[in-house]
C-alpha positions in Angstrom: 21.8 -14.3 5.6 21.0 -15.3 1.8 22.0 -12.6 -0.8 20.8 -11.9 -3.8 22.6 -12.0 -7.3 23.0 -8.6 -8.5 23.4 -6.4 -11.9 26.7 -6.2 -12.9 27.6 -2.7 -12.1 29.5 -2.2 -15.2 26.4 -2.4 -17.1 25.4 0.0 -19.5 22.2 1.7 -20.2 21.6 -0.3 -23.3 22.1 -3.3 -21.5 19.9 -2.5 -19.1 17.2 -2.1 -21.9 17.8 -5.9 -23.0 16.3 -6.9 -19.6 12.9 -7.7 -20.4 12.1 -9.4 -17.1 11.9 -9.0 -13.6 12.4 -12.4 -12.5 15.8 -12.1 -13.6 16.1 -9.0 -11.6 18.3 -9.3 -8.5 18.4 -5.8 -7.3 19.1 -5.6 -3.3 22.4 -4.9 -3.6 22.1 -2.4 -6.1 19.7 -0.6 -4.1 21.4 -1.0 -0.8 24.8 0.4 -3.0 22.7 3.7 -3.9 21.7 3.8 -0.6 25.0 3.7 1.3 26.6 5.6 -1.9 29.3 8.2 -0.5 29.9 11.4 -1.2 32.8 13.0 -3.4 35.8 13.6 -1.9 36.1 16.8 -3.6 33.4 18.2 -1.8 32.3 17.7 1.8 28.8 15.5 2.8 25.2 17.8 2.6 23.9 17.8 5.9 21.1 15.7 6.3 18.0 17.3 6.4 15.0 16.6 9.0 13.3 14.9 5.8 15.9 12.8 5.6 16.5 11.7 9.2 13.0 11.6 9.6 12.2 8.9 6.6 12.8 5.3 6.7 16.4 4.3 5.6 16.6 2.9 2.6 19.0 0.5 3.8 17.5 -0.5 6.8 13.9 -1.7 4.9 16.0 -3.3 2.3 17.0 -5.2 5.4 13.9 -5.7 6.6 12.4 -6.4 3.8 15.4 -9.6 2.9 14.2 -11.1 6.6 10.6 -11.3 5.8 11.4 -13.1 2.5 13.7 -15.5 4.7 10.6 -16.1 7.6 8.2 -18.3 6.6 5.8 -17.4 10.0 3.7 -14.4 8.2 1.3 -11.7 10.1 -2.1 -12.3 8.4 -4.0 -9.4 7.3 -6.5 -8.3 5.3 -7.7 -5.6 2.3 -11.2 -5.5 1.0 -10.6 -6.2 -2.7 -12.0 -2.9 -3.8 -9.6 -1.2 -2.0 -6.7 -3.2 -3.6 -8.4 -2.0 -7.2 -8.6 1.3 -7.0 -6.2 2.8 -4.9 -6.8 5.8 -2.7 -5.3 9.4 -3.6 -1.6 9.4 -3.2 -0.9 12.8 -3.0 -2.6 16.2 -1.4 -6.4 16.6 -3.4 -5.8 20.1 -2.4 -9.1 21.7 -1.9 -11.3 19.0 -3.8 -14.0 17.5 -1.9 -14.8 14.5 -4.2 -12.5 11.6 -5.4 -13.0 9.0 -8.6 -10.8 6.0 -9.2 -11.5 3.2 -12.0 -10.3 0.3 -12.7 -12.3 -1.5 -15.3 -15.8 -2.3 -14.4 -14.6 -0.9 -10.4 -15.5 2.5 -9.7 -14.6 4.0 -6.1 -16.2 7.4 -5.4 -15.2 9.2 -2.0 -17.0 12.0 -0.8 -14.7 14.1 2.2 -17.0 14.2 5.4 -17.8 16.9 8.0 -15.5 19.9 8.0 -12.7 17.3 6.6 -11.3 16.9 3.8 -10.2 14.0 1.3 -7.4 11.3 3.1 -4.6 10.5 0.9 -0.8 9.5 1.4 0.6 5.9 3.2 -1.6 7.1 6.1 -5.0 5.5 5.2 -3.5 2.8 3.8 -1.8 1.3 6.7 -5.6 2.5 8.6 -7.8 0.5 6.1 -5.5 -2.5 6.7 -5.6 -2.4 10.2 -9.1 -1.6 10.0 -10.1 -4.8 7.6 -8.3 -7.2 9.5 -9.8 -6.0 12.9 -13.5 -6.2 10.7 -12.3 -10.3 9.5 -10.9 -11.1 13.0 -13.7 -9.3 15.1 -16.8 -10.4 12.6 -18.2 -7.5 14.1 -18.5 -3.5 12.9 -17.2 -2.1 16.5 -13.6 -2.1 16.5 -11.4 -1.3 20.0 -8.6 1.2 18.7 -7.1 0.7 21.8 -6.6 3.5 25.2 -3.1 5.2 24.2 -2.4 6.6 20.7 1.4 5.3 21.2 -0.2 1.3 21.2 -2.5 2.0 18.2 0.6 3.7 16.4 2.2 1.0 16.9 -0.3 -1.8 15.4 0.3 0.1 12.3 4.1 0.3 12.6 4.8 3.7 13.5 7.7 3.7 16.4 8.1 7.4 15.8 7.2 10.0 19.0 7.5 13.1 16.7 5.0 15.8 16.7 4.6 19.4 15.5 3.1 20.3 12.5 4.9 17.3 10.1 5.5 15.0 12.8 3.8 11.3 12.7 1.1 12.1 15.8 -0.7 15.2 13.8 -0.6 13.4 10.6 -2.2 10.3 12.0 -4.6 12.6 13.7 -5.6 14.5 10.5 -5.9 11.3 8.3 -8.0 9.9 10.8 -10.1 12.7 10.7 -10.4 12.7 7.3 -10.9 8.9 6.4 -13.0 8.0 9.0 -15.7 10.5 8.5 -15.4 10.1 4.7 -18.3 8.4 2.4 -17.1 5.7 0.1 -19.5 4.4 -2.8 -18.5 1.2 -4.5 -19.3 0.7 -7.9 -19.3 -2.4 -10.1 -20.8 -1.8 -14.0 -20.9 -4.1 -17.0 -22.7 -4.1 -19.9 -26.7 -4.3 -18.5 -25.6 -4.9 -14.7 -24.7 -2.2 -12.4 -24.8 -2.4 -8.3 -23.5 0.2 -6.2 -23.2 0.4 -2.5 -22.5 3.4 -0.5 -21.8 4.4 3.0 -19.6 6.4 5.9 -16.2 4.3 6.1 -17.0 5.0 9.7 -20.6 5.8 11.1 -19.7 6.8 14.3 -16.3 7.6 16.4 -15.2 7.8 20.1 -12.1 8.9 20.4 -9.7 9.7 23.9 -6.3 10.1 23.5 -4.2 13.1 24.3 -2.0 13.6 21.1 0.3 15.4 23.1 0.3 12.8 25.7 0.9 9.7 22.8 1.7 7.1 25.7 -0.5 8.3 28.4 -3.6 6.1 28.7 -7.4 6.9 29.6 -10.0 5.5 31.5 -12.4 4.8 27.9 -11.2 2.9 25.1 -11.1 4.7 21.7 -13.6 3.2 19.3 -15.2 3.3 15.8 -18.3 1.5 13.8 -17.7 0.9 10.5 -20.4 2.0 8.1 -22.4 -1.4 6.9 -22.0 -1.7 3.4 -18.0 -1.0 4.2 -18.2 -3.5 6.4 -20.0 -5.8 3.8 -17.5 -5.2 1.5 -14.9 -6.1 3.8 -16.3 -9.4 4.7 -17.7 -10.8 1.2 -14.1 -10.0 -0.4 -11.0 -10.2 1.7 -7.3 -10.5 0.2 -4.9 -11.9 2.3 -1.5 -10.1 3.3 1.6 -10.2 5.0 0.9 -7.3 8.1 5.3 -7.1 7.7 5.3 -6.5 4.2 3.2 -3.8 4.8 4.9 -2.1 7.7 8.1 -2.7 5.8 7.2 -0.5 2.5 4.7 1.8 5.0 6.8 4.9 3.6 5.6 4.4 -0.3 1.7 4.8 -1.1 2.9 3.4 -4.5 4.7 0.6 -3.0 1.5 -0.3 -0.6 -0.7 0.0 -3.7 1.4 -2.4 -5.4 1.5 -4.5 -2.9 -2.3 -4.8 -2.4 -3.3 -4.8 -6.0 -0.3 -8.3 -6.8 -1.8 -10.5 -4.1 -5.0 -9.9 -5.3 -4.1 -10.5 -9.4 -1.2 -12.9 -8.8 -3.4 -15.3 -6.8 -6.3 -14.8 -8.9 -4.6 -15.7 -11.8 -2.8 -18.8 -9.5 -6.1 -20.1 -7.9 -7.7 -20.8 -11.5 -4.5 -21.7 -13.2 -5.2 -18.5 -16.0 -2.4 -17.3 -18.7 -0.1 -14.5 -17.6 -1.7 -11.2 -17.9 -0.2 -8.1 -19.5 -1.4 -4.6 -19.0 0.4 -1.2 -20.4 2.0 1.3 -18.2 -0.6 4.1 -19.6 -3.0 1.8 -18.4 -1.5 1.0 -14.9 -0.8 5.1 -14.4 -4.6 5.3 -15.3 -5.0 2.9 -11.9 -2.2 4.4 -9.3 -0.7 7.4 -10.7 -1.6 10.5 -9.1 -3.2 12.1 -11.8 -5.0 9.8 -14.4 -5.1 12.8 -17.1 -1.3 12.5 -17.8 -1.8 9.0 -18.8 -0.5 10.2 -22.6 2.3 12.3 -20.9 5.5 10.1 -21.7 8.0 11.5 -19.7 5.3 10.9 -17.0 4.7 6.9 -17.9 8.4 6.8 -18.0 9.0 8.3 -14.6 6.1 6.1 -13.5 7.2 2.7 -14.7 11.0 3.7 -13.0 9.2 4.3 -9.7 6.9 1.2 -9.8 9.8 -1.2 -10.8 11.9 0.2 -7.8 8.9 -0.9 -5.6 8.0 -4.0 -7.0 11.9 -4.8 -6.9 11.8 -3.8 -3.1 8.9 -6.5 -3.1 11.0 -9.2 -4.5 12.9 -9.2 -1.7 10.5 -10.6 0.5 8.5 -12.6 -1.7 10.4 -14.5 -3.5 7.8 -16.2 -5.7 6.4 -12.8 -7.0 6.8 -13.1 -10.8 6.4 -10.5 -13.0 8.3 -9.5 -16.7 8.8 -6.4 -18.7 7.9 -6.8 -22.3 8.3 -3.8 -23.9 5.5 -1.1 -22.5 3.7 -3.8 -20.2 4.0 -5.3 -17.0 3.5 -8.6 -17.3 2.1 -10.7 -14.1 2.6 -14.1 -14.1 0.6 -16.8 -11.7 2.6 -17.3 -9.2 1.9 -18.3 -5.0 0.7 -15.4 -3.1 3.1 -13.9 -0.3 0.9 -15.6 2.2 -0.8 -18.8 2.3 -4.6 -18.4 1.9 -5.0 -21.5 3.2 -3.9 -20.2 6.7 -6.8 -17.3 6.3 -9.2 -20.1 7.3 -12.5 -20.3 4.7 -12.0 -17.2 2.7 -14.3 -15.6 -0.4 -11.5 -14.9 -2.5 -12.7 -13.1 -5.9 -11.8 -14.8 -9.0 
């Protein structure tokens, strides 16, 4: 297996500060060594928590990402452009029933539907990628989810059979209810022009699954019908993605957001031969951070920068062409080939 060169293990903190470009980063071995770091001989290893056992192991994730980078056969998927520019809540919004996220002229407003709360975390992102992909594939608002919960979970890259209050089945059921019953408003506004489109994510749902028996097939297929405005947004501006990368990054909402956004951003620069674009970490935090009101807090921004660079480092393992630099205070996105060749996606109206 092809290995990436790595940082020197003896690198000092000052040395690290001098590294100002991710194109020279080859952090795979560094991340793997941290994942497999032995415990001290002076104290017995701590017993793994249920959460630690449950979560996707980092070393396994890195191996999966490297294999994706070496495999030229992608798994074609899509995401609506608006959802790559304006992300969903990453953390639990609690009792809030309305969510707003703005990125330049684009604004996403989501309102909880029925007796549900707002969707959040990684599962709605995986669900929306599946929805967008199926809408493009079938060219229909009517999407069939299947006759068993287990088979649908596998389509999302979920292979855990855990139940209980915090198990995958329970979490998925909760987020399906929140997402498919939510109402979205998509807004594009510039000086002298404003355009809006509003609809439910799904204006009809029919789910027959038995969540206590996920492998049991039902007599009827579970299905949803997308809201018309939401469906039209998907068809008008589909962004090609590699579903293998989404599934490998599935444990990180930030990693999923960065992958989808960089897929849009890098190709836009690449296809239109534009110059590299620099964005401050404050601006990126307002776009992806869990609490945009904290964008002026230095410690919050530094913590976000560290988390973002960790996820970008993982993406470089499976997307070797990804070309981003880190000049002081900024993330610089350079034109590069996308993780999946748009030619293979057929005729698309990619945004510019």
